[in-house]
MARTINU-100976 format. One line per 4 residues: their letters; for each residue x, y, z of C-alpha. Coordinates in Angstrom, 3 decimals, always signed. Layout:
A	X:Y:Z  ...
***
This chain:
MDTT	+0.000:+0.000:+0.000  +1.567:+3.331:-1.035  +2.041:+6.144:+1.479  -0.204:+8.622:-0.354
TILL	-3.193:+6.277:-0.228  -2.658:+5.619:+3.473  -2.442:+9.379:+4.199  -5.662:+10.031:+2.259
LCTV	-7.445:+7.212:+4.082  -6.241:+8.574:+7.431  -7.488:+12.073:+6.576  -10.869:+10.647:+5.622
AFAA	-10.919:+8.581:+8.829  -10.301:+11.687:+10.957  -13.158:+13.569:+9.269  -15.444:+10.542:+9.620
GFVD	-14.639:+10.235:+13.322  -15.497:+13.901:+13.895  -18.820:+13.715:+12.024  -19.790:+10.435:+13.654
AVSG	-19.122:+11.742:+17.165  -21.326:+14.800:+16.669  -24.379:+13.376:+14.925  -23.632:+9.932:+13.530
GGGL	-23.124:+9.167:+9.861  -19.343:+8.976:+9.726  -19.656:+5.976:+7.452  -21.010:+8.293:+4.750
VQTP	-17.608:+9.991:+4.705  -15.393:+6.973:+5.204  -16.986:+4.167:+3.190  -17.369:+5.779:-0.286
MALV	-13.831:+7.218:-0.195  -12.314:+3.912:+0.909  -14.097:+2.088:-1.921  -12.678:+4.640:-4.389
LLPH	-9.139:+4.512:-2.973  -9.076:+0.708:-2.649  -10.723:-0.461:-5.908  -8.591:-3.606:-6.117
LPVA	-9.951:-5.034:-2.854  -13.234:-6.986:-2.475  -16.042:-4.814:-1.085  -16.505:-7.141:+1.912
TVIG	-12.815:-6.728:+2.783  -13.048:-2.929:+2.589  -16.195:-2.861:+4.751  -14.663:-5.256:+7.274
TLKI	-11.449:-3.214:+7.456  -13.388:+0.028:+7.987  -15.168:-1.443:+11.007  -11.914:-1.161:+12.987
PACS	-11.520:+2.643:+12.656  -15.283:+3.045:+13.066  -15.066:+1.120:+16.326  -12.066:+3.070:+17.653
GTAF	-13.538:+6.474:+16.858  -16.861:+5.556:+18.402  -15.071:+4.242:+21.506  -13.255:+7.534:+22.115
AAWH	-16.407:+9.563:+21.481  -18.443:+7.303:+23.772  -15.827:+7.627:+26.526  -15.894:+11.422:+26.298
YAQK	-19.692:+11.555:+26.376  -19.724:+9.190:+29.365  -17.479:+11.603:+31.303  -19.638:+14.651:+30.593
VTMN	-23.259:+13.539:+30.063  -25.554:+11.743:+32.491  -26.944:+8.557:+30.943  -29.425:+5.850:+31.939
RKLL	-27.125:+2.898:+32.660  -29.905:+0.310:+32.997  -31.264:+1.103:+29.554  -27.767:+1.225:+28.103
TVSV	-26.849:-2.203:+29.459  -29.803:-3.794:+27.683  -29.103:-1.753:+24.548  -25.454:-2.787:+24.352
ILAF	-26.194:-6.515:+24.663  -28.966:-6.485:+22.055  -27.177:-4.121:+19.659  -24.039:-6.274:+19.669
TFAF	-26.013:-9.472:+19.065  -28.146:-8.131:+16.231  -25.266:-6.294:+14.513  -23.361:-9.592:+14.431
TGSY	-26.477:-11.256:+13.014  -26.965:-8.506:+10.424  -23.354:-8.804:+9.226  -23.780:-12.550:+8.886
ILTL	-26.987:-12.218:+6.864  -25.286:-9.596:+4.664  -22.970:-12.368:+3.443  -26.015:-14.427:+2.388
VHND	-28.387:-11.922:+0.752  -28.270:-8.564:-1.042  -29.495:-5.418:+0.729  -30.191:-3.096:-2.239
YMKP	-33.962:-3.585:-2.009  -33.931:-1.635:+1.278  -32.536:+1.540:-0.268  -35.773:+2.867:-1.878
VLLI	-37.528:+2.498:+1.485  -34.738:+4.354:+3.269  -34.816:+7.081:+0.632  -38.466:+7.822:+1.444
VLTF	-37.900:+7.678:+5.215  -34.896:+10.011:+5.054  -36.807:+12.541:+2.947  -39.435:+12.856:+5.681
VAIY	-36.752:+13.002:+8.406  -34.914:+15.833:+6.627  -38.098:+17.874:+6.069  -39.306:+17.348:+9.633
TYTK	-35.946:+18.221:+11.219  -35.661:+21.386:+9.114  -39.213:+22.655:+9.676  -39.467:+21.778:+13.388
KNFG	-36.982:+24.196:+14.935  -37.547:+22.766:+18.429  -36.939:+19.185:+17.283  -34.251:+17.665:+19.457
QHTH	-34.844:+19.973:+22.393  -35.817:+18.075:+25.515  -39.393:+16.810:+25.233  -40.659:+15.212:+28.417
KNHS	-42.466:+11.944:+27.808  -44.340:+10.347:+30.667  -43.082:+6.856:+29.963  -42.974:+4.285:+32.717
FKMQ	-39.662:+2.453:+33.103  -41.314:-0.561:+31.451  -42.279:+1.536:+28.422  -38.779:+3.018:+28.229
MIYT	-37.362:-0.498:+28.275  -39.705:-1.651:+25.494  -38.608:+1.249:+23.275  -34.971:+0.577:+24.152
VLIS	-35.289:-3.077:+23.151  -36.982:-2.178:+19.851  -34.386:+0.486:+19.009  -31.470:-1.802:+19.820
IALG	-32.767:-4.771:+17.848  -33.833:-2.789:+14.774  -30.815:-0.501:+14.513  -28.323:-3.100:+15.674
FYDG	-29.438:-5.308:+12.798  -29.524:-2.326:+10.419  -25.935:-1.342:+11.220  -24.670:-4.869:+10.638
FIGP	-26.753:-5.410:+7.502  -26.697:-2.010:+5.765  -24.693:+0.467:+7.857  -24.737:+4.060:+6.511
GAGS	-26.557:+6.492:+8.786  -26.991:+4.046:+11.683  -25.642:+6.552:+14.203  -28.040:+9.229:+12.940
FLVL	-30.980:+6.828:+13.140  -30.008:+6.013:+16.736  -30.041:+9.727:+17.584  -33.406:+10.154:+15.853
AHIT	-34.915:+7.164:+17.669  -33.896:+8.438:+21.097  -35.366:+11.868:+20.347  -38.688:+10.712:+18.943
LLGF	-39.379:+7.678:+21.129  -37.712:+8.518:+24.429  -37.899:+12.332:+24.377  -34.160:+12.940:+24.777
DFLH	-32.532:+16.149:+23.533  -29.813:+16.064:+20.883  -26.952:+16.002:+23.390  -28.302:+13.084:+25.446
SSAH	-29.465:+11.266:+22.313  -25.985:+11.545:+20.814  -24.409:+10.313:+24.052  -26.631:+7.225:+24.255
AKII	-26.290:+6.617:+20.510  -22.477:+6.545:+20.751  -22.502:+3.812:+23.408  -24.980:+1.710:+21.409
NLAT	-23.147:+2.375:+18.138  -19.947:+1.156:+19.785  -21.716:-2.137:+20.514  -23.010:-2.466:+16.944
NFGS	-19.569:-1.730:+15.500  -17.950:-4.236:+17.834  -20.510:-6.883:+16.869  -19.589:-6.424:+13.210
VVFF	-15.864:-6.355:+14.025  -16.103:-9.733:+15.759  -17.838:-11.212:+12.725  -15.346:-9.806:+10.196
VFKG	-12.386:-10.909:+12.323  -13.772:-14.453:+12.256  -14.171:-14.137:+8.470  -10.599:-12.882:+8.061
SIIW	-11.851:-9.825:+6.137  -9.694:-7.172:+7.810  -6.440:-5.718:+6.436  -4.712:-4.572:+9.609
SIAV	-2.027:-2.474:+7.881  -4.840:-0.191:+6.674  -7.180:-0.554:+9.641  -4.723:+0.417:+12.408
PMAV	-3.525:+3.845:+11.123  -7.103:+4.707:+10.129  -8.272:+3.687:+13.604  -5.845:+6.106:+15.260
CNAL	-7.037:+9.004:+13.082  -10.704:+8.111:+13.475  -10.255:+8.049:+17.249  -8.671:+11.520:+17.223
GGAL	-11.558:+12.848:+15.115  -14.078:+11.174:+17.412  -12.537:+12.693:+20.532  -12.535:+16.184:+18.979
GARM	-16.098:+15.833:+17.680  -17.451:+14.684:+21.042  -15.701:+17.551:+22.815  -17.212:+20.073:+20.383
AVKK	-20.690:+18.548:+20.728  -20.616:+18.690:+24.536  -19.247:+22.242:+24.494  -21.609:+23.727:+21.900
GNQF	-24.756:+21.758:+22.772  -28.052:+21.033:+21.060  -28.129:+23.656:+18.289  -24.690:+22.690:+16.998
IRIF	-25.641:+18.999:+16.980  -28.994:+19.749:+15.320  -27.294:+21.503:+12.392  -24.786:+18.683:+12.013
FLVV	-27.576:+16.112:+12.232  -29.519:+17.818:+9.443  -26.437:+18.009:+7.204  -25.702:+14.312:+7.735
IVAT	-29.328:+13.299:+7.068  -29.312:+15.258:+3.783  -25.962:+13.667:+2.854  -27.401:+10.226:+3.598
LIRF	-30.439:+11.089:+1.487  -28.213:+12.080:-1.448  -26.161:+8.890:-1.071  -29.204:+6.595:-1.138
GYDV	-30.809:+8.715:-3.870  -27.765:+8.187:-6.065  -27.784:+4.438:-5.346  -31.489:+4.098:-6.134
LWK	-31.930:+6.497:-9.064  -28.642:+6.511:-10.948  -26.855:+3.227:-10.318
***
């Protein structure tokens, strides 16, 4: 692997770590560029390799959020276990079937998410929901299963969907949603990493330097998000949702 390609991949990994820590969606930065820069490698190998930097960046961001933001540890424990399990399952099923049929559905969903987030200026501010602990746990289980599987099976935008789910279903603000999403996203990434390690689909000479850069970007992004708060995260979230929409739109309409 030539030095220029490694430096470009590391730069992309840093940017992806920053974006992912703030609002999720770092895979939208990292995955397309890696596929362009590594055209000689099988797609499964590229995706498997990218799970290592994704995991490291998410880990640093999650650690920073955990130091600064109060989180519900009981809900998170259940989330982490389920998210890991279903991400592993999703990655396994990805090796058996094609996932392109999901993209038109996601295109429609993301269009509504983008419009709603833009028009509802108070979206992502704290909205108190009178859920019992049992109801909170039910929503937590549903979120973890659905998005854990999604991240393993499809991937792009999983972090953003986790943020969205915690806002709409549990009434969290952007800051607390991002904090919880990072912990859960760490579990989904780790679930996929375990699977791809077993498959032998990781090129460590690429994964390790990218992981270092992604972690640095994740730490910086989390620090900025905690410092600047909900409005900063909301803007980033909207940008990432629109970028995800464009990505899926291209896949569905032009490919």
